[in-house]
TORKOL-4160 file (C-alpha; in steps of 0.2 Angstrom, whole numbers, padded with zeros to 4 digits, m for minus):
377
<pt num="1" X="m0629" Y="m0406" Z="m0495"/>
<pt num="2" X="m0614" Y="m0414" Z="m0504"/>
<pt num="3" X="m0604" Y="m0401" Z="m0514"/>
<pt num="4" X="m0594" Y="m0406" Z="m0529"/>
<pt num="5" X="m0579" Y="m0395" Z="m0526"/>
<pt num="6" X="m0571" Y="m0399" Z="m0543"/>
<pt num="7" X="m0587" Y="m0394" Z="m0552"/>
<pt num="8" X="m0589" Y="m0379" Z="m0541"/>
<pt num="9" X="m0571" Y="m0373" Z="m0545"/>
<pt num="10" X="m0575" Y="m0374" Z="m0564"/>
<pt num="11" X="m0591" Y="m0365" Z="m0562"/>
<pt num="12" X="m0582" Y="m0351" Z="m0552"/>
<pt num="13" X="m0570" Y="m0348" Z="m0566"/>
<pt num="14" X="m0584" Y="m0347" Z="m0578"/>
<pt num="15" X="m0594" Y="m0335" Z="m0567"/>
<pt num="16" X="m0578" Y="m0325" Z="m0565"/>
<pt num="17" X="m0576" Y="m0323" Z="m0584"/>
<pt num="18" X="m0594" Y="m0318" Z="m0586"/>
<pt num="19" X="m0591" Y="m0304" Z="m0573"/>
<pt num="20" X="m0577" Y="m0297" Z="m0583"/>
<pt num="21" X="m0561" Y="m0306" Z="m0576"/>
<pt num="22" X="m0549" Y="m0312" Z="m0589"/>
<pt num="23" X="m0542" Y="m0326" Z="m0578"/>
<pt num="24" X="m0547" Y="m0334" Z="m0561"/>
<pt num="25" X="m0536" Y="m0346" Z="m0551"/>
<pt num="26" X="m0537" Y="m0354" Z="m0534"/>
<pt num="27" X="m0523" Y="m0357" Z="m0522"/>
<pt num="28" X="m0520" Y="m0363" Z="m0504"/>
<pt num="29" X="m0515" Y="m0351" Z="m0491"/>
<pt num="30" X="m0498" Y="m0357" Z="m0487"/>
<pt num="31" X="m0486" Y="m0342" Z="m0490"/>
<pt num="32" X="m0473" Y="m0347" Z="m0476"/>
<pt num="33" X="m0459" Y="m0347" Z="m0489"/>
<pt num="34" X="m0461" Y="m0329" Z="m0492"/>
<pt num="35" X="m0460" Y="m0323" Z="m0474"/>
<pt num="36" X="m0441" Y="m0322" Z="m0473"/>
<pt num="37" X="m0440" Y="m0312" Z="m0489"/>
<pt num="38" X="m0454" Y="m0300" Z="m0483"/>
<pt num="39" X="m0446" Y="m0297" Z="m0466"/>
<pt num="40" X="m0429" Y="m0294" Z="m0475"/>
<pt num="41" X="m0437" Y="m0282" Z="m0486"/>
<pt num="42" X="m0445" Y="m0272" Z="m0472"/>
<pt num="43" X="m0429" Y="m0273" Z="m0461"/>
<pt num="44" X="m0420" Y="m0265" Z="m0476"/>
<pt num="45" X="m0432" Y="m0250" Z="m0476"/>
<pt num="46" X="m0437" Y="m0253" Z="m0494"/>
<pt num="47" X="m0455" Y="m0249" Z="m0490"/>
<pt num="48" X="m0450" Y="m0231" Z="m0487"/>
<pt num="49" X="m0464" Y="m0221" Z="m0477"/>
<pt num="50" X="m0477" Y="m0234" Z="m0481"/>
<pt num="51" X="m0478" Y="m0239" Z="m0462"/>
<pt num="52" X="m0494" Y="m0249" Z="m0465"/>
<pt num="53" X="m0483" Y="m0262" Z="m0474"/>
<pt num="54" X="m0474" Y="m0266" Z="m0458"/>
<pt num="55" X="m0488" Y="m0262" Z="m0446"/>
<pt num="56" X="m0497" Y="m0279" Z="m0448"/>
<pt num="57" X="m0481" Y="m0289" Z="m0447"/>
<pt num="58" X="m0482" Y="m0307" Z="m0454"/>
<pt num="59" X="m0501" Y="m0306" Z="m0456"/>
<pt num="60" X="m0497" Y="m0301" Z="m0475"/>
<pt num="61" X="m0491" Y="m0319" Z="m0477"/>
<pt num="62" X="m0505" Y="m0327" Z="m0467"/>
<pt num="63" X="m0522" Y="m0325" Z="m0475"/>
<pt num="64" X="m0531" Y="m0335" Z="m0461"/>
<pt num="65" X="m0527" Y="m0321" Z="m0449"/>
<pt num="66" X="m0537" Y="m0309" Z="m0460"/>
<pt num="67" X="m0552" Y="m0321" Z="m0461"/>
<pt num="68" X="m0552" Y="m0335" Z="m0448"/>
<pt num="69" X="m0557" Y="m0351" Z="m0456"/>
<pt num="70" X="m0550" Y="m0347" Z="m0473"/>
<pt num="71" X="m0543" Y="m0362" Z="m0483"/>
<pt num="72" X="m0542" Y="m0355" Z="m0501"/>
<pt num="73" X="m0540" Y="m0339" Z="m0510"/>
<pt num="74" X="m0548" Y="m0336" Z="m0527"/>
<pt num="75" X="m0537" Y="m0324" Z="m0537"/>
<pt num="76" X="m0543" Y="m0314" Z="m0552"/>
<pt num="77" X="m0535" Y="m0303" Z="m0564"/>
<pt num="78" X="m0543" Y="m0289" Z="m0575"/>
<pt num="79" X="m0535" Y="m0280" Z="m0589"/>
<pt num="80" X="m0533" Y="m0261" Z="m0589"/>
<pt num="81" X="m0523" Y="m0257" Z="m0604"/>
<pt num="82" X="m0533" Y="m0243" Z="m0613"/>
<pt num="83" X="m0534" Y="m0242" Z="m0632"/>
<pt num="84" X="m0522" Y="m0229" Z="m0639"/>
<pt num="85" X="m0512" Y="m0228" Z="m0623"/>
<pt num="86" X="m0499" Y="m0216" Z="m0631"/>
<pt num="87" X="m0484" Y="m0222" Z="m0620"/>
<pt num="88" X="m0469" Y="m0216" Z="m0631"/>
<pt num="89" X="m0479" Y="m0202" Z="m0638"/>
<pt num="90" X="m0482" Y="m0194" Z="m0621"/>
<pt num="91" X="m0464" Y="m0198" Z="m0614"/>
<pt num="92" X="m0456" Y="m0190" Z="m0629"/>
<pt num="93" X="m0465" Y="m0173" Z="m0626"/>
<pt num="94" X="m0457" Y="m0166" Z="m0610"/>
<pt num="95" X="m0471" Y="m0152" Z="m0608"/>
<pt num="96" X="m0485" Y="m0166" Z="m0609"/>
<pt num="97" X="m0490" Y="m0174" Z="m0592"/>
<pt num="98" X="m0487" Y="m0193" Z="m0591"/>
<pt num="99" X="m0499" Y="m0202" Z="m0580"/>
<pt num="100" X="m0497" Y="m0221" Z="m0577"/>
<pt num="101" X="m0510" Y="m0229" Z="m0588"/>
<pt num="102" X="m0518" Y="m0239" Z="m0574"/>
<pt num="103" X="m0525" Y="m0222" Z="m0566"/>
<pt num="104" X="m0531" Y="m0213" Z="m0582"/>
<pt num="105" X="m0549" Y="m0221" Z="m0580"/>
<pt num="106" X="m0560" Y="m0225" Z="m0565"/>
<pt num="107" X="m0553" Y="m0231" Z="m0549"/>
<pt num="108" X="m0551" Y="m0250" Z="m0550"/>
<pt num="109" X="m0553" Y="m0253" Z="m0532"/>
<pt num="110" X="m0572" Y="m0252" Z="m0531"/>
<pt num="111" X="m0576" Y="m0259" Z="m0548"/>
<pt num="112" X="m0566" Y="m0275" Z="m0544"/>
<pt num="113" X="m0572" Y="m0276" Z="m0527"/>
<pt num="114" X="m0590" Y="m0276" Z="m0532"/>
<pt num="115" X="m0587" Y="m0289" Z="m0545"/>
<pt num="116" X="m0579" Y="m0300" Z="m0532"/>
<pt num="117" X="m0594" Y="m0298" Z="m0521"/>
<pt num="118" X="m0605" Y="m0303" Z="m0535"/>
<pt num="119" X="m0594" Y="m0319" Z="m0537"/>
<pt num="120" X="m0596" Y="m0322" Z="m0519"/>
<pt num="121" X="m0615" Y="m0321" Z="m0521"/>
<pt num="122" X="m0615" Y="m0333" Z="m0535"/>
<pt num="123" X="m0606" Y="m0346" Z="m0525"/>
<pt num="124" X="m0617" Y="m0343" Z="m0510"/>
<pt num="125" X="m0632" Y="m0346" Z="m0521"/>
<pt num="126" X="m0625" Y="m0364" Z="m0524"/>
<pt num="127" X="m0617" Y="m0369" Z="m0507"/>
<pt num="128" X="m0627" Y="m0358" Z="m0495"/>
<pt num="129" X="m0619" Y="m0346" Z="m0482"/>
<pt num="130" X="m0600" Y="m0348" Z="m0482"/>
<pt num="131" X="m0585" Y="m0338" Z="m0476"/>
<pt num="132" X="m0580" Y="m0325" Z="m0489"/>
<pt num="133" X="m0571" Y="m0309" Z="m0490"/>
<pt num="134" X="m0565" Y="m0299" Z="m0505"/>
<pt num="135" X="m0549" Y="m0288" Z="m0506"/>
<pt num="136" X="m0542" Y="m0276" Z="m0519"/>
<pt num="137" X="m0526" Y="m0268" Z="m0512"/>
<pt num="138" X="m0537" Y="m0265" Z="m0496"/>
<pt num="139" X="m0529" Y="m0277" Z="m0484"/>
<pt num="140" X="m0512" Y="m0284" Z="m0478"/>
<pt num="141" X="m0511" Y="m0299" Z="m0490"/>
<pt num="142" X="m0497" Y="m0304" Z="m0502"/>
<pt num="143" X="m0508" Y="m0304" Z="m0517"/>
<pt num="144" X="m0494" Y="m0307" Z="m0530"/>
<pt num="145" X="m0488" Y="m0323" Z="m0522"/>
<pt num="146" X="m0506" Y="m0329" Z="m0521"/>
<pt num="147" X="m0509" Y="m0325" Z="m0539"/>
<pt num="148" X="m0493" Y="m0334" Z="m0543"/>
<pt num="149" X="m0499" Y="m0349" Z="m0534"/>
<pt num="150" X="m0516" Y="m0348" Z="m0542"/>
<pt num="151" X="m0507" Y="m0350" Z="m0559"/>
<pt num="152" X="m0511" Y="m0332" Z="m0565"/>
<pt num="153" X="m0493" Y="m0329" Z="m0570"/>
<pt num="154" X="m0476" Y="m0328" Z="m0562"/>
<pt num="155" X="m0467" Y="m0314" Z="m0553"/>
<pt num="156" X="m0456" Y="m0304" Z="m0565"/>
<pt num="157" X="m0440" Y="m0296" Z="m0560"/>
<pt num="158" X="m0449" Y="m0280" Z="m0558"/>
<pt num="159" X="m0459" Y="m0289" Z="m0545"/>
<pt num="160" X="m0476" Y="m0288" Z="m0555"/>
<pt num="161" X="m0485" Y="m0303" Z="m0560"/>
<pt num="162" X="m0482" Y="m0308" Z="m0578"/>
<pt num="163" X="m0493" Y="m0318" Z="m0590"/>
<pt num="164" X="m0485" Y="m0325" Z="m0606"/>
<pt num="165" X="m0501" Y="m0320" Z="m0616"/>
<pt num="166" X="m0506" Y="m0304" Z="m0607"/>
<pt num="167" X="m0490" Y="m0296" Z="m0600"/>
<pt num="168" X="m0493" Y="m0287" Z="m0584"/>
<pt num="169" X="m0506" Y="m0274" Z="m0589"/>
<pt num="170" X="m0519" Y="m0280" Z="m0576"/>
<pt num="171" X="m0526" Y="m0278" Z="m0559"/>
<pt num="172" X="m0527" Y="m0291" Z="m0546"/>
<pt num="173" X="m0540" Y="m0295" Z="m0533"/>
<pt num="174" X="m0543" Y="m0309" Z="m0520"/>
<pt num="175" X="m0558" Y="m0318" Z="m0513"/>
<pt num="176" X="m0554" Y="m0327" Z="m0497"/>
<pt num="177" X="m0565" Y="m0342" Z="m0494"/>
<pt num="178" X="m0568" Y="m0356" Z="m0482"/>
<pt num="179" X="m0572" Y="m0369" Z="m0495"/>
<pt num="180" X="m0559" Y="m0383" Z="m0499"/>
<pt num="181" X="m0558" Y="m0381" Z="m0518"/>
<pt num="182" X="m0545" Y="m0389" Z="m0528"/>
<pt num="183" X="m0530" Y="m0378" Z="m0531"/>
<pt num="184" X="m0522" Y="m0373" Z="m0548"/>
<pt num="185" X="m0504" Y="m0376" Z="m0553"/>
<pt num="186" X="m0492" Y="m0362" Z="m0554"/>
<pt num="187" X="m0484" Y="m0358" Z="m0571"/>
<pt num="188" X="m0466" Y="m0358" Z="m0575"/>
<pt num="189" X="m0456" Y="m0342" Z="m0574"/>
<pt num="190" X="m0451" Y="m0337" Z="m0591"/>
<pt num="191" X="m0441" Y="m0321" Z="m0588"/>
<pt num="192" X="m0424" Y="m0331" Z="m0592"/>
<pt num="193" X="m0409" Y="m0319" Z="m0593"/>
<pt num="194" X="m0419" Y="m0304" Z="m0598"/>
<pt num="195" X="m0415" Y="m0289" Z="m0586"/>
<pt num="196" X="m0423" Y="m0275" Z="m0597"/>
<pt num="197" X="m0435" Y="m0269" Z="m0583"/>
<pt num="198" X="m0420" Y="m0268" Z="m0571"/>
<pt num="199" X="m0408" Y="m0259" Z="m0583"/>
<pt num="200" X="m0422" Y="m0247" Z="m0589"/>
<pt num="201" X="m0428" Y="m0241" Z="m0572"/>
<pt num="202" X="m0425" Y="m0222" Z="m0572"/>
<pt num="203" X="m0420" Y="m0222" Z="m0554"/>
<pt num="204" X="m0412" Y="m0239" Z="m0552"/>
<pt num="205" X="m0426" Y="m0244" Z="m0540"/>
<pt num="206" X="m0425" Y="m0263" Z="m0545"/>
<pt num="207" X="m0410" Y="m0267" Z="m0535"/>
<pt num="208" X="m0411" Y="m0286" Z="m0538"/>
<pt num="209" X="m0423" Y="m0298" Z="m0547"/>
<pt num="210" X="m0440" Y="m0296" Z="m0539"/>
<pt num="211" X="m0434" Y="m0283" Z="m0526"/>
<pt num="212" X="m0439" Y="m0265" Z="m0527"/>
<pt num="213" X="m0433" Y="m0251" Z="m0516"/>
<pt num="214" X="m0448" Y="m0241" Z="m0515"/>
<pt num="215" X="m0438" Y="m0226" Z="m0509"/>
<pt num="216" X="m0431" Y="m0224" Z="m0527"/>
<pt num="217" X="m0447" Y="m0229" Z="m0536"/>
<pt num="218" X="m0455" Y="m0215" Z="m0546"/>
<pt num="219" X="m0472" Y="m0223" Z="m0543"/>
<pt num="220" X="m0469" Y="m0222" Z="m0524"/>
<pt num="221" X="m0461" Y="m0205" Z="m0525"/>
<pt num="222" X="m0476" Y="m0197" Z="m0534"/>
<pt num="223" X="m0490" Y="m0207" Z="m0526"/>
<pt num="224" X="m0486" Y="m0214" Z="m0509"/>
<pt num="225" X="m0473" Y="m0202" Z="m0503"/>
<pt num="226" X="m0480" Y="m0185" Z="m0498"/>
<pt num="227" X="m0464" Y="m0176" Z="m0493"/>
<pt num="228" X="m0450" Y="m0168" Z="m0501"/>
<pt num="229" X="m0444" Y="m0178" Z="m0516"/>
<pt num="230" X="m0425" Y="m0181" Z="m0515"/>
<pt num="231" X="m0416" Y="m0170" Z="m0527"/>
<pt num="232" X="m0406" Y="m0184" Z="m0534"/>
<pt num="233" X="m0422" Y="m0192" Z="m0541"/>
<pt num="234" X="m0430" Y="m0176" Z="m0548"/>
<pt num="235" X="m0422" Y="m0175" Z="m0565"/>
<pt num="236" X="m0425" Y="m0194" Z="m0568"/>
<pt num="237" X="m0444" Y="m0191" Z="m0565"/>
<pt num="238" X="m0445" Y="m0181" Z="m0581"/>
<pt num="239" X="m0463" Y="m0178" Z="m0586"/>
<pt num="240" X="m0470" Y="m0192" Z="m0575"/>
<pt num="241" X="m0482" Y="m0183" Z="m0563"/>
<pt num="242" X="m0492" Y="m0199" Z="m0557"/>
<pt num="243" X="m0483" Y="m0216" Z="m0557"/>
<pt num="244" X="m0471" Y="m0224" Z="m0569"/>
<pt num="245" X="m0473" Y="m0238" Z="m0582"/>
<pt num="246" X="m0456" Y="m0239" Z="m0588"/>
<pt num="247" X="m0452" Y="m0257" Z="m0581"/>
<pt num="248" X="m0468" Y="m0263" Z="m0590"/>
<pt num="249" X="m0465" Y="m0254" Z="m0606"/>
<pt num="250" X="m0448" Y="m0263" Z="m0610"/>
<pt num="251" X="m0455" Y="m0280" Z="m0605"/>
<pt num="252" X="m0455" Y="m0292" Z="m0620"/>
<pt num="253" X="m0471" Y="m0300" Z="m0614"/>
<pt num="254" X="m0480" Y="m0283" Z="m0614"/>
<pt num="255" X="m0478" Y="m0280" Z="m0633"/>
<pt num="256" X="m0494" Y="m0288" Z="m0636"/>
<pt num="257" X="m0504" Y="m0284" Z="m0621"/>
<pt num="258" X="m0522" Y="m0286" Z="m0621"/>
<pt num="259" X="m0533" Y="m0271" Z="m0622"/>
<pt num="260" X="m0546" Y="m0269" Z="m0609"/>
<pt num="261" X="m0564" Y="m0272" Z="m0612"/>
<pt num="262" X="m0569" Y="m0261" Z="m0598"/>
<pt num="263" X="m0573" Y="m0244" Z="m0604"/>
<pt num="264" X="m0571" Y="m0237" Z="m0586"/>
<pt num="265" X="m0553" Y="m0240" Z="m0588"/>
<pt num="266" X="m0552" Y="m0229" Z="m0604"/>
<pt num="267" X="m0542" Y="m0213" Z="m0604"/>
<pt num="268" X="m0551" Y="m0198" Z="m0597"/>
<pt num="269" X="m0549" Y="m0183" Z="m0609"/>
<pt num="270" X="m0546" Y="m0171" Z="m0595"/>
<pt num="271" X="m0530" Y="m0181" Z="m0589"/>
<pt num="272" X="m0524" Y="m0190" Z="m0605"/>
<pt num="273" X="m0509" Y="m0181" Z="m0614"/>
<pt num="274" X="m0513" Y="m0164" Z="m0606"/>
<pt num="275" X="m0500" Y="m0150" Z="m0606"/>
<pt num="276" X="m0491" Y="m0148" Z="m0589"/>
<pt num="277" X="m0496" Y="m0130" Z="m0588"/>
<pt num="278" X="m0514" Y="m0134" Z="m0591"/>
<pt num="279" X="m0514" Y="m0146" Z="m0576"/>
<pt num="280" X="m0504" Y="m0134" Z="m0565"/>
<pt num="281" X="m0517" Y="m0121" Z="m0567"/>
<pt num="282" X="m0530" Y="m0131" Z="m0559"/>
<pt num="283" X="m0536" Y="m0125" Z="m0542"/>
<pt num="284" X="m0541" Y="m0138" Z="m0529"/>
<pt num="285" X="m0559" Y="m0138" Z="m0534"/>
<pt num="286" X="m0555" Y="m0141" Z="m0552"/>
<pt num="287" X="m0543" Y="m0155" Z="m0547"/>
<pt num="288" X="m0556" Y="m0163" Z="m0536"/>
<pt num="289" X="m0569" Y="m0162" Z="m0550"/>
<pt num="290" X="m0558" Y="m0168" Z="m0564"/>
<pt num="291" X="m0551" Y="m0183" Z="m0553"/>
<pt num="292" X="m0568" Y="m0188" Z="m0546"/>
<pt num="293" X="m0569" Y="m0207" Z="m0546"/>
<pt num="294" X="m0551" Y="m0208" Z="m0551"/>
<pt num="295" X="m0536" Y="m0216" Z="m0541"/>
<pt num="296" X="m0527" Y="m0200" Z="m0543"/>
<pt num="297" X="m0538" Y="m0190" Z="m0532"/>
<pt num="298" X="m0531" Y="m0198" Z="m0516"/>
<pt num="299" X="m0514" Y="m0189" Z="m0517"/>
<pt num="300" X="m0523" Y="m0172" Z="m0515"/>
<pt num="301" X="m0520" Y="m0156" Z="m0524"/>
<pt num="302" X="m0504" Y="m0151" Z="m0515"/>
<pt num="303" X="m0495" Y="m0167" Z="m0520"/>
<pt num="304" X="m0502" Y="m0165" Z="m0537"/>
<pt num="305" X="m0494" Y="m0148" Z="m0538"/>
<pt num="306" X="m0478" Y="m0154" Z="m0531"/>
<pt num="307" X="m0476" Y="m0168" Z="m0545"/>
<pt num="308" X="m0480" Y="m0156" Z="m0559"/>
<pt num="309" X="m0468" Y="m0143" Z="m0552"/>
<pt num="310" X="m0454" Y="m0156" Z="m0554"/>
<pt num="311" X="m0460" Y="m0160" Z="m0572"/>
<pt num="312" X="m0460" Y="m0141" Z="m0576"/>
<pt num="313" X="m0442" Y="m0140" Z="m0570"/>
<pt num="314" X="m0437" Y="m0154" Z="m0581"/>
<pt num="315" X="m0446" Y="m0146" Z="m0596"/>
<pt num="316" X="m0437" Y="m0136" Z="m0609"/>
<pt num="317" X="m0435" Y="m0117" Z="m0605"/>
<pt num="318" X="m0451" Y="m0107" Z="m0607"/>
<pt num="319" X="m0455" Y="m0090" Z="m0600"/>
<pt num="320" X="m0473" Y="m0096" Z="m0597"/>
<pt num="321" X="m0466" Y="m0110" Z="m0585"/>
<pt num="322" X="m0456" Y="m0097" Z="m0575"/>
<pt num="323" X="m0471" Y="m0086" Z="m0574"/>
<pt num="324" X="m0482" Y="m0101" Z="m0568"/>
<pt num="325" X="m0470" Y="m0107" Z="m0555"/>
<pt num="326" X="m0468" Y="m0090" Z="m0548"/>
<pt num="327" X="m0486" Y="m0087" Z="m0547"/>
<pt num="328" X="m0488" Y="m0103" Z="m0536"/>
<pt num="329" X="m0474" Y="m0097" Z="m0523"/>
<pt num="330" X="m0480" Y="m0095" Z="m0506"/>
<pt num="331" X="m0496" Y="m0106" Z="m0507"/>
<pt num="332" X="m0488" Y="m0122" Z="m0498"/>
<pt num="333" X="m0471" Y="m0125" Z="m0490"/>
<pt num="334" X="m0470" Y="m0142" Z="m0498"/>
<pt num="335" X="m0473" Y="m0135" Z="m0516"/>
<pt num="336" X="m0461" Y="m0120" Z="m0513"/>
<pt num="337" X="m0446" Y="m0132" Z="m0510"/>
<pt num="338" X="m0449" Y="m0139" Z="m0527"/>
<pt num="339" X="m0453" Y="m0123" Z="m0535"/>
<pt num="340" X="m0436" Y="m0116" Z="m0530"/>
<pt num="341" X="m0428" Y="m0131" Z="m0538"/>
<pt num="342" X="m0438" Y="m0130" Z="m0554"/>
<pt num="343" X="m0435" Y="m0111" Z="m0556"/>
<pt num="344" X="m0416" Y="m0114" Z="m0555"/>
<pt num="345" X="m0418" Y="m0128" Z="m0568"/>
<pt num="346" X="m0427" Y="m0116" Z="m0580"/>
<pt num="347" X="m0415" Y="m0102" Z="m0577"/>
<pt num="348" X="m0400" Y="m0113" Z="m0581"/>
<pt num="349" X="m0408" Y="m0119" Z="m0597"/>
<pt num="350" X="m0412" Y="m0101" Z="m0602"/>
<pt num="351" X="m0394" Y="m0096" Z="m0599"/>
<pt num="352" X="m0388" Y="m0111" Z="m0609"/>
<pt num="353" X="m0400" Y="m0106" Z="m0623"/>
<pt num="354" X="m0391" Y="m0089" Z="m0624"/>
<pt num="355" X="m0374" Y="m0096" Z="m0624"/>
<pt num="356" X="m0379" Y="m0109" Z="m0638"/>
<pt num="357" X="m0383" Y="m0095" Z="m0650"/>
<pt num="358" X="m0367" Y="m0085" Z="m0647"/>
<pt num="359" X="m0352" Y="m0086" Z="m0658"/>
<pt num="360" X="m0339" Y="m0098" Z="m0652"/>
<pt num="361" X="m0327" Y="m0084" Z="m0646"/>
<pt num="362" X="m0340" Y="m0076" Z="m0636"/>
<pt num="363" X="m0345" Y="m0093" Z="m0628"/>
<pt num="364" X="m0327" Y="m0095" Z="m0623"/>
<pt num="365" X="m0327" Y="m0078" Z="m0615"/>
<pt num="366" X="m0344" Y="m0081" Z="m0606"/>
<pt num="367" X="m0337" Y="m0098" Z="m0599"/>
<pt num="368" X="m0321" Y="m0089" Z="m0593"/>
<pt num="369" X="m0331" Y="m0075" Z="m0584"/>
<pt num="370" X="m0342" Y="m0088" Z="m0576"/>
<pt num="371" X="m0327" Y="m0097" Z="m0569"/>
<pt num="372" X="m0321" Y="m0081" Z="m0562"/>
<pt num="373" X="m0304" Y="m0083" Z="m0571"/>
<pt num="374" X="m0293" Y="m0069" Z="m0578"/>
<pt num="375" X="m0299" Y="m0064" Z="m0596"/>
<pt num="376" X="m0282" Y="m0069" Z="m0603"/>
<pt num="377" X="m0282" Y="m0086" Z="m0595"/>
């Protein structure tokens, strides 16, 4: 059977849109130009405790090692920005939990993977059996460079793929295939001199254009990292208990981001704009029930409590917060370390509140006593 690959490529893009992907692109598999940069990033330790990033070596830049015979990669993107995302409204309320908008709905991994499988089945119905394997953050492959080569967008200075019409509020997925389809043309990088994402990062994690030190990134610290969060980053975390969207929020291309058509990505009421103390009161069974089918579930209840503990320490003083923190002491050593810090923050804020309402002369006396100086100093 003779296959018209040009026509098949057009048909694949049509099928992709019918399956709910907002864009579909095709690239070759040559990522050799990214190998040096990848190795440099790993050698610098910017991957933190994500050992799986280094475990597979340069396989990440060699799709053919994942699926022998691969000659093309079909890259897809699916919008996830929910309606009424409430970004600023949530961040401005220090006692309200901020959760990265990609994770407020259903876990995207299974949804996109199933759609990619369906796309593969449609191709198979035309060409017969062929080599095909879908990936959604599930294999060591450099998905962003592949998406860039496929023309889905360019790599922004925050390292995410940007599209001039849709910003960066979308997921990526890949279908590795052994069909020599015509490839698409990359788009021009339009970031220019803008460095908004770099300067707005709360922890300075974007150390240079396109390079993120995960060890400083709030998304890494609250999701991928399961240890004691370094004290120098705790205040900057604010009320962010799962992920961080700051570098995307300030991006000019995200001002008119497309709202997702997938209702599965809409915000769950049990997670969206919830009070920190409400979420902190969840036991493990409640946590598992309320995060069923969500990407949040994989961090586990202990890490969930650790993250909220830091947010409570950053919140304005409340007697209820001190009571809630104290009640959790002794449940888990990891959480206890952060509770001790959070209680200290709350006690300091309570002390400052007392000082703020005192007359000026009394404030001066309190400060003198605190410094341990003579009263007539």
